[in-house]
C-alpha positions in Angstrom: 0.2 -0.4 0.3 2.8 2.5 0.8 4.2 1.8 -2.8 0.9 3.8 -4.3 1.8 6.8 -2.1 5.2 7.0 -3.9 3.3 7.1 -7.1 0.5 9.4 -5.9 3.6 12.1 -4.4 5.4 12.2 -7.4 6.0 15.6 -9.2 3.7 14.5 -12.0 1.1 13.5 -9.9 0.7 17.0 -8.7 0.1 18.8 -12.0 -3.1 20.9 -12.6 -5.4 18.2 -13.0 -4.7 16.9 -9.7 -3.7 13.5 -8.7 -5.5 11.0 -11.4 -8.7 8.6 -10.0 -7.0 5.7 -9.6 -4.5 7.2 -7.2 -7.3 8.9 -5.2 -9.0 5.4 -5.0 -6.2 4.1 -3.8 -6.0 6.7 -1.0 -9.4 6.3 -0.2 -8.7 2.5 0.6 -5.6 3.2 2.9 -7.7 5.8 4.7 -10.3 3.3 5.6 -7.9 0.4 6.0 -6.0 2.2 8.8 -9.5 3.7 10.5 -12.6 1.4 9.9 -13.1 -1.2 7.5 -16.8 -1.9 8.0 -17.4 0.9 6.1 -16.6 -0.7 3.1 -20.1 -2.5 3.8 -21.6 0.9 2.7 -22.1 0.6 -0.9 -21.5 4.6 -1.2 -18.1 5.1 0.6 -15.8 5.7 -2.1 -18.3 8.2 -3.3 -18.7 9.8 0.0 -14.9 9.8 0.7 -13.9 10.9 -2.8 -13.9 14.5 -2.3 -12.5 15.0 1.2 -9.4 12.4 0.4 -8.6 14.7 -2.6 -8.9 17.8 -0.3 -6.4 15.9 1.9 -3.9 15.0 -0.8 -4.3 18.4 -2.6 -3.1 20.1 1.0 -0.4 18.1 2.0 1.2 18.3 -1.6 0.8 22.0 -1.7 2.1 22.0 2.1 5.2 20.1 1.6 5.7 22.1 -1.9 5.7 25.6 -0.1 8.4 24.7 2.5 11.8 26.7 1.3 14.8 24.8 0.2 16.9 22.4 2.3 19.4 24.5 4.7 22.5 22.9 5.6 23.0 22.0 8.9 26.8 21.5 9.7 29.4 23.3 11.7 30.0 25.7 8.5 26.6 26.7 8.8 26.6 27.3 12.3 29.0 30.2 12.0 26.9 31.8 8.7 23.2 31.3 9.6 21.8 32.5 12.7 19.0 29.9 12.5 21.7 27.1 13.0 23.2 29.4 16.0 19.9 29.4 17.4 18.8 26.0 17.4 21.9 24.7 18.5 24.0 26.1 21.8 27.7 25.1 19.9 29.1 23.6 17.0 29.9 20.3 20.1 26.1 20.6 20.5 25.2 20.1 16.9 27.5 17.3 16.2 26.4 15.3 19.2 22.6 16.0 18.0 23.2 14.6 14.7 24.9 11.8 16.2 22.1 10.8 18.0 19.3 11.1 15.5 17.3 7.8 15.1 16.0 8.5 11.9 19.4 9.3 10.6 20.8 6.3 12.2 18.4 3.9 10.8 18.4 5.4 7.4 22.5 5.1 7.3 21.9 1.3 8.5 19.6 0.5 6.0 20.8 3.0 2.9 24.6 2.7 3.5 24.8 1.6 -0.1 23.2 4.8 -1.8 26.2 7.4 -2.8 25.2 10.4 -1.4 27.2 13.0 0.0 24.1 15.0 2.1 21.0 13.4 4.0 18.1 15.6 3.2 15.0 15.6 5.1 13.2 17.7 7.9 14.7 19.0 11.1 11.8 19.4 13.6 12.3 21.5 17.3 10.2 22.1 20.0 10.8 25.9 20.7 10.8 26.5 24.8 10.8 29.9 26.4 11.7 30.5 29.8 11.7 33.5 32.4 15.2 34.3 33.5 16.8 37.3 35.2 19.6 39.1 33.6 21.7 41.8 33.1 20.5 44.5 30.8 22.9 47.7 29.4 21.0 51.0 29.9 22.9 54.1 28.3 25.8 53.9 30.7 24.2 51.5 33.3 24.3 48.1 34.0 20.9 47.2 35.4 20.7 44.1 36.8 17.8 41.3 38.0 16.0 42.2 34.6 13.5 39.8 33.9 13.9 38.4 30.4 12.7 35.8 28.3 15.2 32.9 27.4 14.2 31.3 23.7 15.9 27.6 23.0 14.9 24.6 21.2 14.8 20.9 21.8 13.7 17.4 21.0 15.4 17.6 17.7 14.4 15.1 15.1 15.4 15.0 11.7 12.4 13.0 9.7 11.8 11.6 6.1 15.6 11.1 5.5 16.6 10.7 1.7 19.6 10.9 -0.5 17.8 13.8 -2.5 15.7 16.9 -2.0 13.1 15.3 -4.0 12.9 11.7 -2.1 12.7 13.8 1.0 9.9 16.2 -0.2 7.9 12.8 -1.7 8.4 11.1 2.1 7.2 14.4 4.0 3.8 14.0 1.8 3.1 10.4 2.7 3.9 11.0 6.2 1.7 14.1 6.3 -1.1 12.1 4.6 -1.0 9.4 7.3 -1.0 12.2 10.0 -4.2 13.1 8.6 -5.6 9.6 8.8 -4.0 9.3 12.3 -6.3 12.0 13.5 -9.6 10.5 11.8 -8.7 7.5 13.8 -8.3 9.6 16.8 -11.6 11.2 16.3 -13.1 7.5 15.7 -11.7 6.4 19.1 -12.6 9.5 21.0 -16.6 9.1 19.4 -16.3 5.6 20.7 -14.7 6.5 24.0 -17.4 9.1 24.7 -20.3 6.2 23.6 -18.8 4.4 26.9 -18.5 7.2 29.3 -22.7 8.1 28.3 -23.4 4.9 28.8 -21.4 3.8 32.2 -22.8 7.6 33.2 -26.2 6.3 32.4 -26.2 3.5 34.5 -24.4 5.0 37.5 -27.9 7.7 36.9 -30.3 4.8 36.7 -28.9 3.6 40.1 -29.0 6.6 41.8 -32.8 7.2 40.7 -33.5 4.0 41.8 -32.1 4.6 45.3 -34.0 7.9 45.6 -37.0 6.1 44.7 -36.7 3.2 47.2 -35.7 5.8 49.7 -39.0 7.8 49.2 -37.3 11.1 49.1 -39.9 13.1 48.0 -41.7 12.7 51.2 -38.5 12.7 53.7 -37.4 16.1 51.9 -40.7 17.3 53.1 -40.3 16.4 56.6 -36.6 16.8 57.5 -35.0 19.6 57.5 -31.5 17.9 56.4 -31.0 20.3 52.9 -32.8 17.6 50.3 -35.3 18.2 48.4 -37.5 16.5 45.9 -35.9 17.8 43.2 -33.4 15.0 43.1 -35.5 12.6 41.0 -36.6 15.1 38.5 -32.7 16.1 38.1 -31.7 12.1 37.5 -34.3 11.5 35.0 -33.5 15.0 33.2 -29.7 13.7 33.0 -30.9 10.3 31.7 -33.0 11.6 29.2 -30.0 13.9 28.1 -27.7 10.9 27.9 -30.2 8.9 25.6 -30.9 11.3 23.3 -26.8 11.9 22.5 -26.4 8.4 22.5 -29.1 8.3 20.0 -31.0 5.1 18.5 -27.6 2.7 18.4 -28.1 1.2 21.9 -24.4 0.3 21.6 -20.9 1.4 22.3 -20.0 0.8 18.5 -20.4 3.5 16.2 -22.9 3.1 13.4 -21.2 2.7 10.0 -22.9 6.3 8.6 -21.1 7.9 11.9 -17.7 6.5 11.3 -17.6 7.0 7.6 -18.9 10.8 8.6 -15.8 11.2 10.9 -13.4 10.4 8.7 -14.6 12.1 5.8 -14.5 15.2 8.7 -11.1 15.0 9.3 -9.7 14.5 6.0 -11.8 17.3 4.4 -10.4 20.0 7.0 -6.5 19.2 6.3 -5.5 22.6 7.2 -7.1 22.1 10.5 -5.2 19.3 11.3 -1.9 20.1 9.7 -0.4 23.3 8.6 2.4 25.7 8.4 3.2 29.3 9.1 5.8 31.8 9.4 7.4 32.8 12.5 9.7 35.8 13.2 12.0 35.6 16.2 13.9 38.7 17.8 16.7 37.1 19.6 20.2 38.5 21.0 23.3 36.5 20.9 22.5 34.9 24.1 19.0 33.8 22.5 17.3 36.2 24.9 14.2 37.5 23.2 14.4 41.0 22.0 11.4 43.5 21.9 10.6 45.1 18.4 12.0 48.4 19.6 15.5 47.0 20.6 18.4 46.3 18.3 19.4 42.9 17.2 22.9 42.4 15.9 21.3 39.2 14.8 18.7 40.4 12.9 15.5 38.9 12.8 14.8 34.9 12.4 12.5 34.0 10.0 11.7 30.4 10.9 8.3 28.0 9.9 6.0 26.3 12.6 4.2 23.1 12.2 1.1 23.5 13.9 -2.2 21.0 14.3 -5.6 21.5 15.7 -4.4 18.8 18.4 -2.1 21.8 20.0 1.0 20.0 18.8 3.7 23.0 17.4 6.9 22.8 16.4 9.3 24.4 14.0 11.2 23.2 11.0 13.9 23.4 8.9 14.2 21.4 5.6 17.9 20.5 5.8 20.6 19.0 4.2 23.5 17.2 6.4 27.2 16.5 4.9 28.0 12.9 5.9 31.0 14.0 7.4 29.2 16.0 9.9 27.6 13.1 11.3 29.6 11.4 13.9 29.8 7.7 14.2 28.2 6.4 17.2 31.1 4.9 19.6 31.7 1.4 19.5 31.1 0.7 23.5 32.5 -3.0 23.0 35.5 -1.5 21.1 35.7 1.3 23.9 35.7 -1.1 26.8 37.9 -3.8 25.5 40.5 -0.7 25.3 39.6 0.5 28.8 40.4 -3.0 30.3 43.8 -3.6 28.4 
C-alpha cells in the first residue's frame, strides 16, 4: 500500500489536473484500512470519501511544496546562519545532536549503499521559552535582575531522510497524509470512548434514580430539615434523558457505519485544521534572549517556519541537508570497553 503513495506524491502526479482517479481510490482504501474497515459495507463509501481524500491529498502536496529549499546543517553553517546558531548552543552540541538522530541512524543502516554526500530531510524542534533574570545595558548603566525571556530549541528530530531533496519531500507528503489518517482514527476512538462514558454515566444515574425512589426522598425532603429536596429524582431523570438523546437510537457502544464514515470524511475534509505551516519571526540577541520590537538586534530577525495542528502540537521546522561528514559515528561500546580493560 505504501507503494501507491510513492506514485501519488511524485511531481507528475501533482499537476494542474491533480492526482488521477485511480490514485485517489487507492488513497481512499488506505484511509479506510487505517481507520474503520467496516465502512466498506456501505456501497457509497468511495463516493462519500472521494472529495475529502482529494482535498487532503491536494493540501499535503501544497504544504510540502511550499516549504523553503533545504538549508545546510553543519559546523560551517553554524558560523554563517543565525537560525542554526539559535537551534544549537555550539558546534559540539550540533554534532552531538546529529549523532543521536534516530531516523538518520536508521537511514544510514538501511541505505548505506546509496552514494549520496548529503542526507536531506526535515529538522523538527520544540521551541521553549522560559523567564530568567539577567543583566541589561541602559545607556552607560548596567541593570541587574532584569526579567527576560530566554528562547531555546530542544527535542531535535530529523524526519524523512533521503538521498535527494525530491525524495525527502515525497516522503514528507506520505507522512503528512498518514498524519491526517491518524487524526481521523483518533476522532473515531474519541467518539467511541464518549459513548462508553455516556453508557457508564447512564448506568450510574439509573442506580441513583432507583435509590432515590427506594428511599422515598420526595416525602422525606418535605418532612426533614436536612437540605434535601424533591428535585433529586427530576434532575436524575432529566440527565438520563439528555444522555439517551446524545447516545441516539444506536443502543451500542460501537459507532454506526454512517457515523464512522462521517467522522473520517470530516477530518480528511479539513486538512488545514489538522496540519499546516505558518511563518514565525523571532528577534533574539546572541544569548538567545528575546528582544522587543524596538530593541536593536545584531543577529537580526529569524525567519522561521512553524508546523502546527488543532491537536495543540507546534514544532519549528527547517528543511535541511546534512553533509555525511558532519554526522559522527556512534562509539563502539565493546571496542571502547576492551581498550579500557586492556
